[in-house]
Z-matrix of the N, CA and C atoms (Angstrom, degrees):
N
C 1 1.446
C 2 1.524 1 108.30
N 3 1.316 2 115.34 1 115.47
C 4 1.461 3 119.66 2 -178.07
C 5 1.524 4 109.32 3 -114.12
N 6 1.304 5 116.15 4 145.24
C 7 1.459 6 121.78 5 179.70
C 8 1.521 7 110.40 6 -83.96
N 9 1.314 8 115.95 7 169.63
C 10 1.457 9 119.57 8 179.10
C 11 1.527 10 110.47 9 -64.74
N 12 1.310 11 116.16 10 143.11
C 13 1.465 12 120.83 11 -178.40
C 14 1.525 13 111.63 12 -85.68
N 15 1.318 14 117.33 13 -14.07
C 16 1.449 15 119.57 14 177.80
C 17 1.526 16 109.25 15 -146.20
N 18 1.294 17 115.35 16 174.24
C 19 1.455 18 120.43 17 179.95
C 20 1.521 19 112.46 18 -92.88
N 21 1.324 20 116.79 19 2.79
C 22 1.462 21 120.60 20 -179.55
C 23 1.521 22 110.10 21 -75.38
N 24 1.313 23 115.40 22 147.11
C 25 1.456 24 120.12 23 179.27
C 26 1.519 25 109.27 24 -74.01
N 27 1.323 26 117.93 25 158.79
C 28 1.475 27 119.87 26 178.48
C 29 1.535 28 111.76 27 -57.93
N 30 1.318 29 117.94 28 -39.00
C 31 1.457 30 120.46 29 179.02
C 32 1.523 31 110.93 30 -64.16
N 33 1.322 32 117.72 31 -40.39
C 34 1.460 33 121.29 32 178.61
C 35 1.523 34 110.49 33 -65.27
N 36 1.362 35 117.16 34 -37.05
C 37 1.460 36 119.70 35 178.21
C 38 1.521 37 111.25 36 -66.06
N 39 1.333 38 117.05 37 -38.85
C 40 1.463 39 120.98 38 179.56
C 41 1.517 40 110.49 39 -67.10
N 42 1.325 41 116.93 40 -43.30
C 43 1.468 42 121.26 41 -178.34
C 44 1.518 43 112.49 42 -80.82
N 45 1.316 44 117.83 43 -6.17
C 46 1.464 45 123.73 44 -176.22
C 47 1.528 46 111.03 45 58.32
N 48 1.316 47 116.07 46 37.45
C 49 1.461 48 120.28 47 177.45
C 50 1.525 49 107.99 48 -92.19
N 51 1.271 50 115.59 49 131.52
C 52 1.451 51 119.71 50 177.52
C 53 1.507 52 110.47 51 -147.68
N 54 1.282 53 114.36 52 -158.21
C 55 1.450 54 120.16 53 -179.45
C 56 1.519 55 110.81 54 -65.76
N 57 1.313 56 115.95 55 140.62
C 58 1.453 57 119.85 56 177.46
C 59 1.526 58 110.41 57 -83.31
N 60 1.331 59 117.74 58 -8.69
C 61 1.452 60 124.75 59 178.53
C 62 1.517 61 113.40 60 61.71
N 63 1.331 62 118.20 61 23.53
C 64 1.456 63 119.75 62 178.85
C 65 1.523 64 111.57 63 -117.19
N 66 1.304 65 118.56 64 -7.54
C 67 1.458 66 121.03 65 -176.22
C 68 1.518 67 112.53 66 -64.88
N 69 1.323 68 117.78 67 -41.28
C 70 1.450 69 121.05 68 -178.49
C 71 1.523 70 110.52 69 -68.75
N 72 1.329 71 117.12 70 -39.65
C 73 1.459 72 120.60 71 178.04
C 74 1.535 73 110.40 72 -61.12
N 75 1.339 74 116.28 73 -47.73
C 76 1.462 75 119.90 74 178.68
C 77 1.530 76 111.23 75 -61.62
N 78 1.324 77 115.81 76 -40.15
C 79 1.465 78 120.68 77 178.59
C 80 1.521 79 110.15 78 -57.61
N 81 1.323 80 117.91 79 -49.68
C 82 1.450 81 121.03 80 -177.23
C 83 1.520 82 112.99 81 -70.15
N 84 1.341 83 116.74 82 -37.58
C 85 1.471 84 118.84 83 177.21
C 86 1.520 85 110.69 84 -64.59
N 87 1.337 86 116.76 85 -38.13
C 88 1.457 87 119.09 86 179.35
C 89 1.534 88 110.07 87 -66.88
N 90 1.324 89 117.33 88 -39.36
C 91 1.466 90 119.96 89 177.91
C 92 1.520 91 110.45 90 -66.99
N 93 1.331 92 117.68 91 -39.95
C 94 1.455 93 121.38 92 179.17
C 95 1.527 94 111.59 93 -63.19
N 96 1.330 95 117.05 94 -44.48
C 97 1.461 96 119.79 95 178.55
C 98 1.530 97 110.99 96 -67.09
N 99 1.328 98 116.91 97 -34.32
C 100 1.478 99 119.47 98 177.22
C 101 1.523 100 110.77 99 -65.11
N 102 1.312 101 117.47 100 -41.68
C 103 1.472 102 120.32 101 177.66
C 104 1.528 103 109.56 102 -65.09
N 105 1.331 104 117.08 103 -42.23
C 106 1.463 105 120.01 104 178.52
C 107 1.518 106 111.35 105 -60.43
N 108 1.334 107 116.63 106 -44.29
C 109 1.466 108 119.76 107 179.36
C 110 1.538 109 110.67 108 -65.98
N 111 1.312 110 117.20 109 -36.95
C 112 1.455 111 121.29 110 178.82
C 113 1.523 112 110.64 111 -62.60
N 114 1.328 113 116.12 112 -42.34
C 115 1.463 114 120.06 113 179.63
C 116 1.530 115 112.41 114 -71.32
N 117 1.329 116 116.62 115 -30.84
C 118 1.465 117 120.61 116 -175.83
C 119 1.531 118 113.73 117 -90.84
N 120 1.329 119 118.58 118 -12.50
C 121 1.458 120 119.65 119 -172.27
C 122 1.528 121 111.52 120 -67.23
N 123 1.311 122 118.70 121 -37.78
C 124 1.473 123 120.02 122 -179.52
C 125 1.531 124 110.48 123 -64.89
N 126 1.346 125 119.79 124 -50.07
C 127 1.468 126 117.45 125 176.52
C 128 1.520 127 113.37 126 -60.96
N 129 1.337 128 117.83 127 -35.84
C 130 1.469 129 120.53 128 179.87
C 131 1.527 130 110.21 129 -65.48
N 132 1.303 131 118.34 130 -42.02
C 133 1.467 132 121.54 131 178.83
C 134 1.534 133 109.68 132 -64.93
N 135 1.314 134 117.25 133 -40.73
C 136 1.473 135 120.70 134 178.08
C 137 1.523 136 109.74 135 -62.38
N 138 1.341 137 116.95 136 -43.36
C 139 1.475 138 120.44 137 179.32
C 140 1.522 139 110.88 138 -63.05
N 141 1.333 140 116.60 139 -44.73
C 142 1.466 141 119.90 140 179.35
C 143 1.525 142 110.05 141 -62.44
N 144 1.313 143 118.25 142 -40.67
C 145 1.466 144 120.28 143 178.08
C 146 1.529 145 111.59 144 -66.44
N 147 1.339 146 116.35 145 -32.64
C 148 1.472 147 119.37 146 176.32
C 149 1.524 148 111.53 147 -66.86
N 150 1.332 149 117.80 148 -28.02
C 151 1.460 150 121.84 149 -177.48
C 152 1.525 151 113.20 150 -80.61
N 153 1.333 152 117.11 151 -13.81
C 154 1.464 153 119.93 152 -178.68
C 155 1.520 154 110.46 153 -61.81
N 156 1.330 155 114.86 154 132.91
C 157 1.450 156 120.31 155 176.06
C 158 1.520 157 114.90 156 84.30
N 159 1.303 158 118.50 157 -5.90
C 160 1.454 159 121.36 158 179.19
C 161 1.518 160 109.68 159 -91.73
N 162 1.327 161 116.44 160 148.67
C 163 1.463 162 120.20 161 172.53
C 164 1.526 163 108.23 162 -83.31
N 165 1.332 164 116.50 163 -174.28
C 166 1.455 165 119.93 164 -175.72
C 167 1.534 166 112.17 165 -62.88
N 168 1.318 167 116.40 166 -38.77
C 169 1.464 168 119.91 167 179.61
C 170 1.527 169 111.14 168 -64.21
N 171 1.322 170 116.36 169 -42.25
C 172 1.458 171 119.94 170 177.65
C 173 1.520 172 112.42 171 -66.63
N 174 1.334 173 115.42 172 -41.14
C 175 1.466 174 119.30 173 177.33
C 176 1.524 175 111.24 174 -63.66
N 177 1.338 176 115.88 175 -40.33
C 178 1.470 177 119.61 176 178.13
C 179 1.519 178 110.77 177 -63.90
N 180 1.324 179 116.71 178 -35.90
C 181 1.454 180 120.71 179 178.07
C 182 1.523 181 111.11 180 -65.15
N 183 1.341 182 116.35 181 -43.67
C 184 1.467 183 120.54 182 178.94
C 185 1.524 184 109.77 183 -67.36
N 186 1.337 185 116.65 184 -47.40
C 187 1.474 186 120.84 185 -178.74
C 188 1.521 187 112.43 186 -71.58
N 189 1.321 188 118.44 187 -15.05
C 190 1.448 189 122.51 188 179.11
C 191 1.519 190 112.90 189 -72.12
N 192 1.299 191 116.32 190 -12.88
C 193 1.462 192 119.85 191 177.50
C 194 1.520 193 108.80 192 -75.71
N 195 1.321 194 117.07 193 128.65
C 196 1.457 195 122.88 194 -174.22
C 197 1.526 196 114.10 195 -56.10
N 198 1.324 197 120.42 196 -45.81
C 199 1.474 198 118.94 197 -179.26
C 200 1.531 199 112.95 198 -62.54
N 201 1.327 200 116.77 199 -37.07
C 202 1.461 201 120.25 200 -179.93
C 203 1.523 202 111.11 201 -67.60
N 204 1.335 203 116.41 202 -44.96
C 205 1.458 204 120.01 203 178.51
C 206 1.530 205 110.67 204 -62.22
N 207 1.311 206 117.69 205 -40.31
C 208 1.473 207 121.04 206 179.39
C 209 1.520 208 110.97 207 -64.36
N 210 1.324 209 117.26 208 -43.78
C 211 1.469 210 120.51 209 179.36
C 212 1.531 211 109.69 210 -60.13
N 213 1.331 212 117.22 211 -46.70
C 214 1.465 213 120.10 212 -179.50
C 215 1.520 214 111.62 213 -65.09
N 216 1.326 215 117.95 214 -40.82
C 217 1.467 216 120.22 215 178.51
C 218 1.523 217 111.38 216 -64.35
N 219 1.318 218 117.91 217 -42.48
C 220 1.469 219 120.80 218 177.82
C 221 1.529 220 110.93 219 -62.55
N 222 1.327 221 116.11 220 -40.29
C 223 1.462 222 119.10 221 179.08
C 224 1.523 223 111.20 222 -65.90
N 225 1.309 224 117.79 223 -41.06
C 226 1.470 225 121.53 224 178.60
C 227 1.518 226 110.43 225 -62.87
N 228 1.318 227 117.18 226 -46.44
C 229 1.460 228 120.60 227 -179.45
C 230 1.526 229 110.89 228 -62.96
N 231 1.335 230 117.38 229 -46.80
C 232 1.464 231 120.60 230 -179.48
C 233 1.532 232 111.58 231 -63.27
N 234 1.317 233 116.92 232 -42.98
C 235 1.465 234 118.93 233 -175.63
C 236 1.528 235 112.47 234 -72.51
N 237 1.339 236 117.58 235 -37.95
C 238 1.467 237 117.72 236 178.45
C 239 1.526 238 111.50 237 -71.73
N 240 1.313 239 117.04 238 -34.39
C 241 1.464 240 120.35 239 176.02
C 242 1.523 241 110.15 240 -65.88
N 243 1.327 242 116.16 241 -43.08
C 244 1.462 243 121.76 242 177.82
C 245 1.535 244 110.33 243 -60.88
N 246 1.325 245 115.73 244 -43.06
C 247 1.469 246 121.33 245 179.06
C 248 1.526 247 110.64 246 -62.29
N 249 1.342 248 116.59 247 -44.25
C 250 1.462 249 121.21 248 -179.29
C 251 1.525 250 111.29 249 -60.16
N 252 1.328 251 116.58 250 -47.73
C 253 1.462 252 121.07 251 -178.52
C 254 1.523 253 110.18 252 -64.57
N 255 1.332 254 117.21 253 -45.57
C 256 1.466 255 120.31 254 -178.07
C 257 1.518 256 112.46 255 -62.60
N 258 1.334 257 117.34 256 -45.75
C 259 1.465 258 119.45 257 179.28
C 260 1.517 259 111.62 258 -67.49
N 261 1.337 260 118.27 259 -35.90
C 262 1.452 261 120.60 260 178.43
C 263 1.520 262 110.75 261 -63.84
N 264 1.308 263 117.39 262 -39.97
C 265 1.460 264 120.78 263 178.48
C 266 1.524 265 110.39 264 -64.27
N 267 1.333 266 117.07 265 -43.25
C 268 1.460 267 120.60 266 178.37
C 269 1.529 268 110.37 267 -62.09
N 270 1.328 269 117.01 268 -44.81
C 271 1.475 270 120.61 269 179.39
C 272 1.514 271 110.55 270 -62.02
N 273 1.327 272 117.08 271 -46.94
C 274 1.468 273 119.98 272 -177.46
C 275 1.525 274 111.73 273 -65.83
N 276 1.320 275 117.78 274 -32.24
C 277 1.467 276 120.60 275 -178.37
C 278 1.529 277 113.43 276 -81.21
N 279 1.330 278 118.05 277 -34.07
C 280 1.451 279 119.38 278 -169.59
C 281 1.520 280 115.54 279 -114.39
N 282 1.317 281 118.92 280 -8.02
C 283 1.467 282 120.57 281 175.58
C 284 1.525 283 106.95 282 -101.46
N 285 1.326 284 116.69 283 125.98
C 286 1.450 285 119.65 284 -171.95
C 287 1.524 286 114.23 285 -100.56
N 288 1.289 287 119.25 286 -25.40
C 289 1.461 288 120.99 287 177.89
C 290 1.519 289 110.13 288 -75.25
N 291 1.329 290 117.44 289 128.43
C 292 1.461 291 120.48 290 -175.59
C 293 1.527 292 112.54 291 -64.98
N 294 1.337 293 117.62 292 -41.49
C 295 1.459 294 119.40 293 179.73
C 296 1.522 295 111.10 294 -67.54
N 297 1.314 296 116.33 295 -43.01
C 298 1.465 297 120.80 296 177.94
C 299 1.520 298 110.41 297 -62.43
N 300 1.341 299 116.07 298 -42.40
C 301 1.456 300 120.72 299 179.19
C 302 1.530 301 110.49 300 -61.40
N 303 1.327 302 117.14 301 -43.78
C 304 1.462 303 121.10 302 179.57
C 305 1.522 304 111.45 303 -62.31
N 306 1.328 305 116.35 304 -44.94
C 307 1.468 306 120.61 305 179.70
C 308 1.529 307 110.60 306 -63.31
N 309 1.324 308 116.79 307 -43.04
C 310 1.475 309 120.21 308 -179.12
C 311 1.523 310 112.14 309 -67.97
N 312 1.325 311 117.85 310 -38.90
C 313 1.461 312 120.19 311 177.11
C 314 1.532 313 110.44 312 -64.51
N 315 1.335 314 116.47 313 -41.60
C 316 1.462 315 119.83 314 178.01
C 317 1.529 316 110.83 315 -64.80
N 318 1.329 317 116.69 316 -42.90
C 319 1.470 318 120.39 317 178.29
C 320 1.532 319 110.62 318 -63.07
N 321 1.309 320 116.77 319 -39.96
C 322 1.470 321 121.76 320 176.75
C 323 1.525 322 110.50 321 -60.14
N 324 1.327 323 116.64 322 -46.18
C 325 1.463 324 120.49 323 -179.80
C 326 1.526 325 110.87 324 -62.07
N 327 1.336 326 116.69 325 -47.11
C 328 1.462 327 120.23 326 -179.79
C 329 1.527 328 111.41 327 -63.59
N 330 1.326 329 117.12 328 -41.39
C 331 1.464 330 120.25 329 179.57
C 332 1.518 331 111.33 330 -63.19
N 333 1.326 332 117.31 331 -45.93
C 334 1.472 333 120.69 332 -179.20
C 335 1.517 334 110.87 333 -64.43
N 336 1.332 335 117.84 334 -39.36
C 337 1.458 336 120.88 335 177.32
C 338 1.513 337 110.20 336 -64.96
N 339 1.334 338 117.41 337 -42.62
C 340 1.467 339 121.24 338 179.94
C 341 1.528 340 110.97 339 -62.80
N 342 1.316 341 117.64 340 -43.76
C 343 1.464 342 121.40 341 178.85
C 344 1.523 343 110.26 342 -63.23
N 345 1.327 344 116.13 343 -44.55
C 346 1.471 345 119.81 344 -179.90
C 347 1.515 346 111.32 345 -63.54
N 348 1.323 347 116.90 346 -47.58
C 349 1.467 348 119.94 347 -178.50
C 350 1.534 349 112.45 348 -64.24
N 351 1.336 350 117.02 349 -42.02
C 352 1.466 351 120.41 350 179.04
C 353 1.542 352 110.26 351 -63.89
N 354 1.325 353 116.54 352 -41.33
C 355 1.466 354 120.02 353 179.99
C 356 1.515 355 111.40 354 -68.54
N 357 1.322 356 116.91 355 -42.70
C 358 1.469 357 120.77 356 179.57
C 359 1.524 358 109.58 357 -65.01
N 360 1.328 359 117.43 358 -42.21
C 361 1.471 360 121.19 359 177.82
C 362 1.526 361 110.18 360 -59.97
N 363 1.314 362 117.67 361 -44.34
C 364 1.473 363 120.66 362 -179.76
C 365 1.520 364 111.40 363 -62.11
N 366 1.324 365 117.26 364 -44.64
C 367 1.467 366 120.47 365 -179.87
C 368 1.540 367 109.80 366 -64.09
N 369 1.330 368 116.29 367 -45.48
C 370 1.482 369 119.53 368 -179.08
C 371 1.535 370 111.37 369 -65.30
N 372 1.318 371 116.32 370 -38.94
C 373 1.478 372 119.75 371 179.98
C 374 1.534 373 110.24 372 -66.81
N 375 1.330 374 116.45 373 -44.79
C 376 1.466 375 119.12 374 178.94
C 377 1.518 376 111.86 375 -67.49
N 378 1.318 377 116.59 376 -38.02
C 379 1.457 378 118.35 377 -176.58
C 380 1.523 379 112.55 378 -76.28
N 381 1.340 380 116.60 379 -20.76
C 382 1.471 381 118.25 380 178.02
C 383 1.522 382 111.38 381 -85.83
N 384 1.324 383 117.75 382 -10.83
C 385 1.451 384 121.79 383 177.34
C 386 1.516 385 114.37 384 79.10
N 387 1.310 386 117.49 385 12.51
C 388 1.467 387 120.75 386 -178.86
C 389 1.507 388 109.90 387 -84.53
């Protein structure tokens, strides 16, 4: 009488389904982006408070400073990447239809890219003074 050699179910062994080996990578990237956002949130809040009451020319002058633009760009990149990973995990865990899951993951990717690009474009346009 021998015990099972692995923890996989018989159906998983027949279908050769196993770990996708991407869960740990996503876990660490999500933690890394969370730490980045945590470190950047105080400067971002200070920048947003500095922009209160200014018109577009004043905001462009403040955002035209290289350190401020870099801080905002890093925050945008970290937060949209964090959003993409988090929503993808939710979709993969709770959507069961493979076609629906594929469509939702693709829509999530396109949405996150669109948000990131629009935000980056706005920061670059304001910081360039155009």
